[in-house]
VOBA-1610 file (N, C-alpha, C; in pm, whole numbers, padded with zeros to 5 digits, always signed):
BEGIN
Met+00078-00131+00019Met+00021-00009-00014Met+00100+00140-00010Arg+00022+00199-00042Arg+00126+00342-00014Arg+00113+00412+00123Asn+00241+00485+00144Asn+00292+00482+00249Asn+00378+00571+00280Gly+00396+00677+00188Gly+00467+00765+00205Gly+00400+00918+00213Pro+00440+01010+00246Pro+00399+01167+00304Pro+00339+01216+00129Leu+00260+01292+00173Leu+00216+01385+00076Leu+00156+01495+00095Trp+00137+01549-00033Trp+00075+01707-00026Trp-00065+01707-00058Leu-00157+01739-00028Leu-00289+01758-00040Leu-00351+01937-00035Asn-00369+02005-00153Asn-00491+02106-00145Asn-00394+02191-00017Gly-00263+02174-00053Gly-00187+02311+00072Gly-00127+02260+00184Asp-00173+02138+00196Asp-00110+02044+00364Asp-00041+01935+00304Leu+00075+01922+00394Leu+00177+01806+00405Leu+00119+01708+00473His+00047+01588+00432His+00013+01455+00568His+00106+01373+00566Ala+00154+01396+00700Ala+00260+01254+00697Ala+00176+01083+00663Gln+00032+01111+00755Gln-00021+00979+00723Gln-00111+01033+00587Pro-00122+00989+00481Pro-00228+00950+00344Pro-00343+00930+00423Pro-00469+01050+00378Pro-00611+01013+00357Pro-00657+00900+00341Leu-00794+00814+00328Leu-00769+00721+00215Leu-00759+00740+00111Leu-00831+00852+00048Leu-00869+00860-00098Leu-00718+00922-00201Ala-00576+00880-00070Ala-00485+00899-00115Ala-00451+00736-00215Ser-00497+00701-00123Ser-00458+00554-00180Ser-00561+00462-00244Asp-00679+00527-00272Asp-00816+00393-00302Asp-00786+00440-00465Arg-00818+00325-00526Arg-00780+00275-00661Arg-00868+00355-00725Gly-00996+00348-00666Gly-01128+00464-00738Gly-01067+00596-00758Phe-01015+00665-00675Phe-00976+00784-00672Phe-00858+00837-00771Leu-00776+00719-00781Leu-00658+00696-00849Leu-00669+00686-00997Leu-00744+00597-00994Leu-00761+00498-01127Leu-00856+00528-01196Gly-01020+00553-01144Gly-01100+00544-01171Gly-01169+00395-01189Asp-01110+00338-01092Asp-01133+00192-01077Asp-01284+00159-00987Gly-01374+00205-01033Gly-01494+00186-00964Gly-01593+00160-01062Leu-01711+00179-00943Leu-01880+00136-01053Leu-01951+00266-00963Phe-02063+00274-01012Phe-02153+00372-00990Phe-02285+00380-01024Glu-02408+00386-00937Glu-02523+00404-00969Glu-02602+00518-00937Thr-02710+00621-00996Thr-02748+00735-00983Thr-02893+00684-00948Val-02957+00695-00839Val-03110+00673-00823Val-03176+00794-00807Leu-03277+00813-00888Leu-03422+00954-00786Leu-03465+00915-00729Val-03464+00971-00641Val-03543+00926-00485Val-03668+01046-00473Arg-03764+01023-00464Arg-03901+01045-00441Arg-03972+01063-00316Tyr-03960+01173-00198Tyr-04046+01138-00128Tyr-03942+01068+00014Gly-03847+01013-00028Gly-03785+00930+00055Gly-03738+00790-00025Ala-03792+00744-00136Ala-03814+00644-00194Ala-03708+00644-00288Pro-03656+00575-00299Pro-03547+00548-00418Pro-03635+00440-00524Val-03610+00520-00667Val-03724+00441-00819Val-03612+00375-00818Leu-03697+00225-00866Leu-03648+00113-00925Leu-03483+00099-00852Leu-03477+00105-00754Leu-03305+00082-00637Leu-03282-00068-00676Ser-03385-00173-00700Ser-03336-00308-00672Ser-03270-00334-00848Glu-03321-00256-00928Glu-03251-00292-01077Glu-03135-00210-01071His-03079-00112-01000His-02994-00009-00957His-02885-00109-00953Leu-02932-00195-00845Leu-02768-00257-00732Leu-02793-00359-00845Gln-02881-00424-00877Gln-02845-00533-00974Gln-02802-00527-01082Arg-02760-00395-01125Arg-02684-00374-01268Arg-02552-00375-01180Met-02531-00292-01110Met-02366-00276-01047Met-02316-00433-00976Arg-02440-00530-00934Arg-02361-00642-00917Arg-02324-00725-01019Asn-02384-00680-01111Asn-02360-00741-01283Asn-02224-00727-01343Ser-02201-00563-01320Ser-02081-00496-01347Ser-01990-00551-01277Ala-01979-00588-01112Ala-01894-00618-01013Ala-01849-00758-01073Leu-01974-00874-01081Leu-01913-00982-01170Leu-01821-00970-01262Ala-01877-00934-01334Ala-01788-00968-01506Ala-01688-00837-01494Leu-01597-00750-01395Leu-01534-00692-01333Leu-01442-00762-01286Asp-01467-00823-01217Asp-01379-00890-01063Asp-01344-00793-00988Phe-01507-00732-00914Phe-01520-00612-00800Phe-01552-00714-00717Ala-01499-00703-00556Ala-01566-00789-00481Ala-01648-00611-00410Ile-01801-00728-00378Ile-01878-00657-00358Ile-01920-00653-00155Pro-01933-00604-00088Pro-01928-00647+00067Pro-02024-00692+00063Gly-02015-00854+00194Gly-02129-00948+00192Gly-02271-00865+00231Ser-02280-00765+00329Ser-02408-00712+00408Ser-02420-00586+00276Phe-02375-00596+00129Phe-02445-00438+00057Phe-02585-00426+00069Asp-02670-00471+00056Asp-02806-00430+00045Asp-02829-00369+00193Glu-02783-00443+00264Glu-02816-00388+00416Glu-02717-00239+00432Gln-02592-00215+00389Gln-02534-00117+00437Gln-02590-00026+00345Ile-02600-00059+00236Ile-02752+00073+00124Ile-02834+00086+00184Ala-02929+00022+00256Ala-03061+00071+00318Ala-02992+00122+00455Glu-02947+00099+00515Glu-02888+00141+00672Glu-02804+00303+00599Ala-02751+00361+00494Ala-02692+00430+00461Ala-02794+00538+00385Leu-02913+00495+00347Leu-03039+00563+00289Leu-03101+00600+00414Asp-03131+00518+00499Asp-03205+00571+00647Asp-03127+00678+00716Ala-02999+00636+00716Ala-02907+00747+00784Ala-02915+00946+00736Leu-02904+00895+00602Leu-02907+01027+00510Leu-03063+01077+00495Arg-03145+00996+00487Arg-03275+01047+00488Arg-03312+01144+00595Val-03285+01097+00762Val-03280+01162+00850Val-03233+01281+00859Ala-03086+01312+00764Ala-03010+01394+00781Ala-03057+01491+00747Thr-03119+01483+00587Thr-03136+01547+00480Thr-03343+01591+00487Gly-03388+01487+00542Gly-03561+01496+00530Gly-03587+01444+00359Asp-03722+01375+00370Asp-03789+01364+00270Asp-03836+01448+00181Ser-03729+01503+00107Ser-03763+01625-00004Ser-03839+01550-00080Ala-03917+01639-00195Ala-03996+01615-00314Ala-03913+01538-00381Ser-03788+01548-00414Ser-03666+01461-00508Ser-03549+01479-00467Ala-03496+01364-00472Ala-03352+01383-00449Ala-03270+01296-00534Ala-03136+01339-00548Ala-03025+01238-00641Ala-02985+01117-00501Leu-02988+01032-00538Leu-02890+00880-00431Leu-02780+00834-00539Arg-02642+00852-00505Arg-02568+00787-00578Arg-02504+00731-00494Val-02453+00589-00535Val-02392+00472-00469Val-02269+00459-00559Thr-02110+00463-00477Thr-02019+00384-00541Thr-01955+00317-00510Leu-01878+00221-00573Leu-01819+00108-00555Leu-01678+00118-00572Thr-01596+00145-00522Thr-01450+00104-00629Thr-01368-00008-00519Arg-01260-00035-00586Arg-01170-00174-00520Arg-01121-00116-00408Gly-01114-00012-00352Gly-01080+00019-00218Gly-00873+00056-00244Pro-00826+00035-00170Pro-00687+00099-00133Pro-00621-00022-00220Gly-00518-00019-00294Gly-00470-00109-00307Gly-00241-00075-00353Pro-00196-00177-00398Pro-00087-00121-00447Pro-00021-00035-00535Arg+00097+00023-00549Arg+00141+00083-00688Arg+00116+00013-00840Gly+00034+00097-00924Gly+00045+00029-01077Gly-00117-00043-01049Leu-00118-00116-01169Leu-00228-00147-01219Leu-00283-00273-01221Gly-00209-00352-01147Gly-00246-00468-01084Gly-00282-00488-00966Leu-00445-00582-00956Leu-00543-00572-00840Leu-00479-00615-00733Pro-00494-00565-00627Pro-00461-00565-00473Pro-00464-00752-00448Glu-00393-00784-00392Glu-00422-00918-00351Glu-00543-00985-00263Glu-00574-00861-00168Glu-00735-00888-00050Glu-00744-00770-00101Ala-00891-00802-00135Ala-00990-00687-00151Ala-01050-00635-00018His-01084-00501-00010His-01114-00429+00060His-01207-00298+00027Pro-01315-00314-00077Pro-01375-00234-00154Pro-01386-00114-00061Ser-01461+00001-00115Ser-01479+00157-00033Ser-01622+00111-00105Leu-01699+00169-00033Leu-01885+00195-00053Leu-01874+00305+00014Leu-01944+00405-00107Leu-02015+00582-00077Leu-02138+00587-00132Val-02203+00643-00006Val-02307+00638-00062Val-02355+00789-00056Gln-02414+00884-00135Gln-02439+01005-00125Gln-02575+01053-00107Leu-02648+01162-00086Leu-02808+01181-00118Leu-02800+01308-00109Asp-02823+01370-00245Asp-02830+01518-00256Asp-02962+01566-00311Ser-02976+01665-00306Ser-03075+01764-00306Ser-03128+01743-00489Phe-03264+01745-00538Phe-03199+01735-00690Phe-03375+01792-00762Asp-03369+01866-00842Asp-03498+01946-00886Asp-03486+01865-01037Pro-03543+01742-01068Pro-03561+01726-01197Pro-03612+01778-01342Thr-03693+01887-01315Thr-03769+01990-01373Thr-03624+02140-01406Ala-03564+02128-01334Ala-03439+02234-01333Ala-03293+02180-01391Ala-03291+02053-01479Ala-03201+02017-01535Ala-03249+02051-01676Ser-03153+02135-01747Ser-03150+02167-01882Ser-03171+02091-01985Val-03191+01998-02065Val-03161+01883-02139Val-03256+01894-02301Asp-03333+02027-02288Asp-03382+02052-02403Asp-03278+02079-02552Ser-03140+02086-02596Ser-03094+02071-02703Ser-02957+01976-02666Ala-02937+01925-02849Ala-02843+01814-02810Ala-02734+01899-02946Ala-02641+01813-02914Ala-02546+01852-03029Ala-02464+01722-03066Ile-02437+01653-03221Ile-02396+01537-03202Ile-02260+01544-03257Ile-02128+01496-03154Ile-02047+01501-03156Ile-01953+01358-03217Asp-01860+01459-03299Asp-01773+01356-03404Asp-01694+01288-03322Thr-01617+01405-03265Thr-01443+01378-03183Thr-01466+01238-03120Leu-01569+01227-03038Leu-01540+01097-02934Leu-01651+00991-02998Arg-01572+00862-03026Arg-01663+00788-03114Arg-01673+00646-02956Ile-01777+00566-02993Ile-01839+00506-02929Ile-01790+00368-03010Asp-01748+00280-02963Asp-01713+00134-03001Asp-01792+00043-02951Pro-01849-00005-03062Pro-01959-00147-02999Pro-01892-00274-02956Leu-01773-00278-02970Leu-01694-00393-02925Leu-01604-00359-02792Asp-01635-00203-02724Asp-01555-00212-02619Asp-01607-00315-02479Pro-01536-00370-02435Pro-01597-00438-02315Pro-01627-00368-02206Leu-01586-00215-02159Leu-01636-00184-02072Leu-01801-00063-02084Ala-01822-00080-02230Ala-01936+00011-02288Ala-02044-00075-02217Pro-02054-00207-02144Pro-02217-00228-02063Pro-02180-00166-01907His-02068-00094-01903His-02073-00087-01733His-02061+00035-01724Lys-02156+00083-01602Lys-02129+00256-01543Lys-02017+00248-01443Thr-01899+00290-01480Thr-01784+00300-01468Thr-01749+00451-01402Thr-01663+00470-01277Thr-01641+00586-01282Thr-01539+00666-01364Ser-01489+00555-01457Ser-01394+00667-01564Ser-01500+00696-01641Ala-01485+00891-01588Ala-01621+00888-01701Ala-01559+01026-01784Leu-01394+01015-01785Leu-01341+01143-01848Leu-01400+01144-02004Arg-01415+01061-02096Arg-01527+01085-02225Arg-01647+01171-02198Trp-01689+01131-02081Trp-01839+01170-02082Trp-01824+01307-02051Val-01738+01325-02002Val-01711+01479-01957Val-01646+01542-02074Ala-01551+01480-02126Ala-01549+01547-02280Ala-01637+01571-02395Ala-01752+01522-02401Ala-01873+01531-02483Ala-01942+01631-02421Arg-01972+01626-02337Arg-02068+01727-02291Arg-01989+01896-02269Gln-01899+01892-02237Gln-01804+02003-02321Gln-01790+02030-02403Ala-01772+01957-02520Ala-01785+01994-02685Ala-01962+02013-02726Ala-02022+01967-02671Ala-02164+01995-02692Ala-02190+02125-02644Arg-02126+02181-02467Arg-02170+02304-02469Arg-02106+02412-02542Val-01987+02364-02611Val-01943+02458-02639Val-02009+02491-02815Ala-02048+02414-02854Ala-02129+02377-02961Ala-02289+02492-02921Gly-02321+02517-02838Gly-02419+02560-02763Gly-02561+02513-02739Ala-02500+02370-02693Ala-02649+02277-02675Ala-02582+02222-02521Asp-02675+02187-02507Asp-02697+02121-02306Asp-02618+02008-02326Val-02644+01907-02381Val-02596+01769-02382Val-02508+01711-02535Ala-02445+01597-02544Ala-02402+01546-02653Ala-02456+01420-02700Leu-02483+01390-02842Leu-02536+01258-02884Leu-02410+01196-02926Leu-02335+01082-02945Leu-02245+01057-02971Leu-02275+00930-03080Arg-02162+00925-03172Arg-02191+00822-03262Arg-02051+00728-03258Thr-02109+00557-03307Thr-02032+00466-03303Thr-01926+00485-03395Ile-01815+00391-03380Ile-01703+00419-03495Ile-01766+00383-03633Asp-01875+00343-03654Asp-01947+00313-03779Asp-02049+00437-03850Gly-02051+00548-03725Gly-02123+00642-03784Gly-02261+00649-03732Asp-02333+00532-03682Asp-02448+00555-03619Asp-02495+00628-03495Ile-02611+00693-03434Ile-02556+00748-03342Ile-02623+00618-03247Ala-02550+00678-03109Ala-02568+00533-03009Ala-02640+00619-02864Glu-02590+00708-02823Glu-02651+00743-02734Glu-02602+00871-02680Ala-02683+00928-02567Ala-02652+01027-02517Ala-02541+01064-02420Asp-02464+01155-02382Asp-02375+01153-02283Asp-02405+01146-02170Phe-02492+01148-02144Phe-02535+01057-01961Phe-02692+00968-01962Ala-02736+00935-02119Ala-02889+00938-02109Ala-02876+00854-02209Asn-02990+00729-02240Asn-02981+00662-02371Asn-03102+00706-02477Leu-03118+00716-02593Leu-03150+00795-02693Leu-03274+00718-02738Phe-03414+00753-02766Phe-03490+00680-02804Phe-03542+00802-02907Ala-03568+00752-03040Ala-03652+00822-03168Ala-03744+00770-03194Val-03893+00866-03239Val-04011+00807-03314Val-03970+00818-03503Ile-03989+00719-03543Ile-03928+00777-03673Ile-04056+00626-03735Asp-04153+00739-03823Asp-04245+00625-03887Asp-04362+00584-03789Gly-04387+00630-03739Gly-04456+00598-03621Gly-04411+00477-03510Arg-04297+00457-03521Arg-04232+00346-03440Arg-04138+00419-03342Val-04115+00341-03228Val-04026+00389-03140Val-03880+00301-03137Val-03790+00339-03179Val-03633+00306-03198Val-03582+00371-03119Thr-03446+00241-03070Thr-03382+00256-02982Thr-03267+00165-03021Pro-03110+00233-03030Pro-03003+00171-03056Pro-02991+00051-02984Pro-02952-00066-03005Pro-02964-00202-02959Pro-02827-00166-02863Leu-02812-00259-02759Leu-02741-00278-02650Leu-02599-00342-02738Glu-02596-00373-02808Glu-02497-00433-02885Glu-02427-00328-02993Arg-02444-00211-02999Arg-02426-00093-03075Arg-02333-00032-02931Gly-02338-00043-02780Gly-02220+00011-02707Gly-02298+00062-02598Val-02390+00089-02626Val-02509+00141-02505Val-02485+00113-02372Leu-02483+00186-02261Leu-02520+00108-02160Leu-02688+00107-02154Pro-02729-00031-02086Pro-02845-00067-02045Pro-02898-00013-01962Gly-02924+00102-01949Gly-02992+00180-01883Gly-03125+00146-01808Val-03134+00155-01699Val-03264+00095-01602Val-03394+00208-01627Thr-03365+00301-01686Thr-03497+00389-01749Thr-03497+00320-01859Arg-03433+00253-01967Arg-03397+00267-02051Arg-03522+00145-02073Ala-03482+00024-01983Ala-03576-00115-01974Ala-03703-00082-01948Phe-03658-00004-01805Phe-03858+00060-01779Phe-03942+00087-01925Val-03887+00197-02033Val-03921+00221-02113Val-03958+00121-02198Leu-03904+00086-02243Leu-03929-00056-02348Leu-04014-00154-02290Gln-04050-00191-02157Gln-04147-00273-02120Gln-04263-00210-02153Ala-04277-00056-02115Ala-04398+00009-02066Ala-04469+00038-02238Leu-04347+00061-02324Leu-04402+00070-02427Leu-04448-00068-02553Arg-04396-00199-02464Arg-04475-00338-02497Arg-04555-00392-02472Asp-04607-00317-02310Asp-04714-00357-02216Asp-04823-00257-02285Glu-04816-00164-02382Glu-04926-00076-02450Glu-04927-00146-02580Glu-04861-00215-02623Glu-04838-00255-02754Glu-04825-00191-02864Glu-04720-00079-02838Glu-04667+00038-02929Glu-04548-00067-03040Leu-04544-00004-03147Leu-04442-00051-03240Leu-04261-00017-03198Val-04230-00130-03167Val-04065-00066-03077Val-03982-00165-03177Glu-03866-00075-03193Glu-03743-00149-03270Glu-03623-00140-03208Glu-03567-00232-03146Glu-03388-00202-03106Glu-03284-00204-03247Arg-03284-00071-03321Arg-03178-00127-03440Arg-03084+00039-03422Pro-02986+00072-03485Pro-02932+00130-03501Pro-03007+00262-03559Ile-02978+00354-03545Ile-03046+00506-03541Ile-02918+00568-03645Arg-02971+00602-03774Arg-02848+00676-03893Arg-02889+00810-03877Ser-02763+00893-03854Ser-02778+01008-03884Ser-02877+01108-03952Ala-02926+01081-04066Ala-03019+01091-04181Ala-03155+01113-04107Glu-03167+00982-03986Glu-03319+00977-03985Glu-03340+01067-03833Val-03252+01154-03819Val-03281+01240-03689Val-03333+01358-03776Asp-03293+01401-03872Asp-03399+01524-03909Asp-03546+01479-03939Gly-03579+01348-03994Gly-03743+01309-04013Gly-03750+01233-03861Ala-03722+01296-03794Ala-03768+01177-03629Ala-03917+01276-03593Ser-03995+01222-03533Ser-04115+01331-03526Ser-04113+01332-03346Glu-04015+01269-03313Glu-03981+01272-03140Glu-03806+01188-03169Leu-03761+01346-03051Leu-03668+01248-03006Leu-03667+01257-02872Phe-03614+01146-02783Phe-03609+01161-02617Phe-03514+01089-02552Leu-03462+01117-02449Leu-03330+01089-02363Leu-03446+01022-02247Thr-03362+00911-02234Thr-03401+00860-02083Thr-03261+00823-01971Ser-03337+00881-01852Ser-03216+00853-01730Ser-03295+00818-01592Ser-03245+00782-01509Ser-03289+00764-01407Ser-03313+00915-01363Leu-03216+01000-01350Leu-03289+01151-01238Leu-03378+01231-01333Ile-03355+01247-01476Ile-03439+01318-01565Ile-03555+01257-01619Gly-03564+01116-01610Gly-03696+01014-01660Gly-03698+01029-01738Val-03799+01048-01851Val-03809+01067-01987Val-03762+01266-02027Arg-03717+01293-02103Arg-03718+01387-02180Arg-03734+01439-02340Ala-03810+01517-02357Ala-03823+01537-02476Ala-03686+01617-02547Leu-03633+01612-02615Leu-03526+01673-02711Leu-03617+01830-02770Arg-03543+01922-02786Arg-03588+02052-02840Arg-03571+02057-02979Phe-03423+02075-02970Phe-03326+02078-03083Phe-03193+02015-03061Val-03177+01977-03252Val-03033+01895-03254Val-02989+01999-03385Asp-02829+01984-03304Asp-02722+02059-03362Asp-02825+02195-03487Gly-02903+02250-03315Gly-02961+02387-03369Gly-03060+02414-03441Gly-03092+02309-03496Gly-03224+02299-03542Gly-03380+02222-03466Pro-03464+02291-03513Pro-03580+02285-03389Pro-03638+02133-03437Leu-03679+02065-03348Leu-03771+01950-03335Leu-03896+01938-03338Pro-04003+01947-03432Pro-04127+01933-03393Pro-04209+01893-03261Pro-04264+02016-03221Pro-04288+02066-03052Pro-04365+01947-03021Ala-04495+01864-03075Ala-04544+01814-02986Ala-04444+01639-02988Ser-04487+01616-02855Ser-04371+01480-02809Ser-04510+01432-02722Pro-04577+01352-02774Pro-04683+01250-02705Pro-04666+01143-02650Val-04558+01063-02763Val-04496+00958-02661Val-04393+00994-02522Ala-04314+01076-02564Ala-04238+01102-02463Ala-04294+01152-02334Glu-04449+01248-02352Glu-04456+01322-02226Glu-04560+01176-02177Ser-04592+01074-02260Ser-04732+00975-02187Ser-04610+00863-02132Leu-04459+00864-02178Leu-04393+00796-02126Leu-04317+00803-01959Ala-04320+00975-01992Ala-04238+01082-01854Ala-04409+01083-01740Ala-04476+01067-01793Ala-04604+01026-01646Ala-04599+00888-01616Ala-04595+00776-01719Ala-04567+00643-01648Ala-04437+00630-01562Tyr-04383+00685-01579Tyr-04228+00686-01498Tyr-04231+00745-01355Ala-04333+00870-01390Ala-04357+00965-01282Ala-04457+00891-01214Arg-04525+00759-01216Arg-04572+00716-01136Arg-04574+00562-01050Ile-04453+00522-01100Ile-04392+00428-01053Ile-04346+00481-00866Pro-04403+00354-00790Pro-04406+00402-00645Pro-04265+00423-00606
//
């Protein structure tokens, strides 16, 4: 383990704080989930934690044996401290914890589990406009694509590129040119009366809200396709909308500066369904 002195934010520390040796801080070697909380109740929490378990298994992360109990205990304590507001954002971060210098995994697993609860107003999040970014591409064969990791610098850079272009969020292409997802959300389009979303095989994150929306559409016997979305189809789409846990279902109004049709009946219906989740 790292045990030498260090300098942090202006102070010299003889004994390094935990973050100085935590692989999540040093290497982005971690997983996270973000969950909407309504009046103290986390929305689709079990689905989020199952996705984290799936990623932990795939990427050889150790999960504390009392994982569910720790999350419940943390949430109870945080709700007491913050109160049951109308909406809040719950973040669960799991890292591999401290380890030796270098990339090799520690011989013994001592994972770090961080749970945070912050006030959050979904309606205040500005996601009306998007820019299609060409400089950062998604590789459908990337083995990390299905996992929500703390190594998010690509998405930070994509968001900044969108802001420079005058948009709220970025839409990213795959290396083959089709549009896969947004920098923080899954993408849906209504094309010729069908609801279309890129399949997971295109390197998109298996979003919890994405799965809810697909099931809701199928329950209503809507025409749904999981297939690549070509750039040329964006201009002709009658709706484009994003899905994520915090914003739910949100229609885009502009892409690359051009306006989209003002009416979004499919997105509005799905947003109402998401708001009804107990």
